[in-house]
N, C-alpha and C positions, 0 to 999 in steps of 0.2 A: 203755507205752505200748502196750498192747495195751487197757485198762481206758479210758483216754481214747479210742480211738478205737472205742471199743464202745459206750461212751457217747456220743459225736458223732455214730455210725449210729440206735442208740437215739433219741434226741433230730430225729433229721433222719425218722425213719419215725412217731414223733411228728408234726413238723407235715409235715409230707404226707399223713396222716392225717386231719388239720383239713376237710379239702375234703367234702362232702357231698352226694349226686347227687340231687335231685331226680329221677322221671320222672309219668306222669301222660297225660291226653286228658282237650280240650276240647270240647263239646258243645255245641248248642243245648237250652235244656230245655225246650222246645213238642216238635219236633221227636225228640232222641235224635239229631242227624243230626251228626258229627263238622264241628270249624272248624279249617280251615285256614287259618294264616299268623296266628295271635294271636299278639299284642305279649306277653309276660307276663318281668315287670319285679322286679328285688326294689324295694320302694318305696323312694324315696326315691333312688334312683344310675340307672346310666344301664347299670345291668352284667343281662341277659337273655337273652331267647332267645324264637324263632320256632316255634307249632307249625306240622309239617308238614303235607303234603297231607290226612292220618287225623287226622287233630287228638291226636296225640301229640306227649311233648318231654321231655327231656333236660334239667336244668340243673341247674346247680353254685352250689352256698350255700357260704359261711364259715361260717356253723353255725346253729346253734336258737336260738331261735325266731328264725323270718325273717319276715315282711309280703311277699307276694307283691301285684302288680297286673293286670289282666286289662284292658286297653282295646278296643275292638273297634267299627267302623262299623258300625253300625243295633244296637246293642249297651249294655246298661248298665255301665260300669265295675264288676268288681270288686275288692276287696280280701278276704282271705284271710288270716291268722296260720298257718303252718306246726310244729308242736313237732316233727315227724316225718321221718324219708323213707321212709317208707310211701309206697305210688303216692298219685295226688290224679285227682280225677272231678271238673272244672270242669264246671259248666251255668251258663252266659248266659246269661240273659232279654233277648229283642228288648224293643225301646224303641221308646216312641210317639210320635214327637217329629211333630207339628205342625209345615210350613216355611207362612210369609206369603205370601200370591199375591204374586208379578212381576208388572207389567204393563209389558208393550211394548208401543214403539208405533211407529208406520209413520213417523217425523220425521225428518230427514234425517241423516245423524251427520256430529258435528261435526270427525272427519278428515278427510270427503272433502268439505265444506264449508272448511275449511284448504287442498290441495289445489285446490279451484279455485281459489281467493284466490289462492295460490303461483304458479299455471299463468296462470292471465291476467295476473300484472305479472312476468311473466318477466324482462320486459324490460326494465321500472328498475331 
């Protein structure tokens, strides 16, 4: 009976240590300023974390190797394969995206036109 109990405890310890914890830091590649609230996900899953106000993060992963995906507004998406639990330093490159111009005209708002018609015909 003791042998079975010892074997169960050993197997439990083995499975509980299967999770690994990754730690690291996310910064702007050009300025080296920390980037706050960067989503860091295991690629292809919804499991992940977010960097704190100082750009630091901690993420539990099921095992190695693991693909991480960092995506942040105004920066290029970064995908990295991590093979061990050593501390990580990610540098995100700013993306230079040109937006098409938006033309704003002073024409009548269609919603206002509908409201005026409904008001004018309220008795009908």
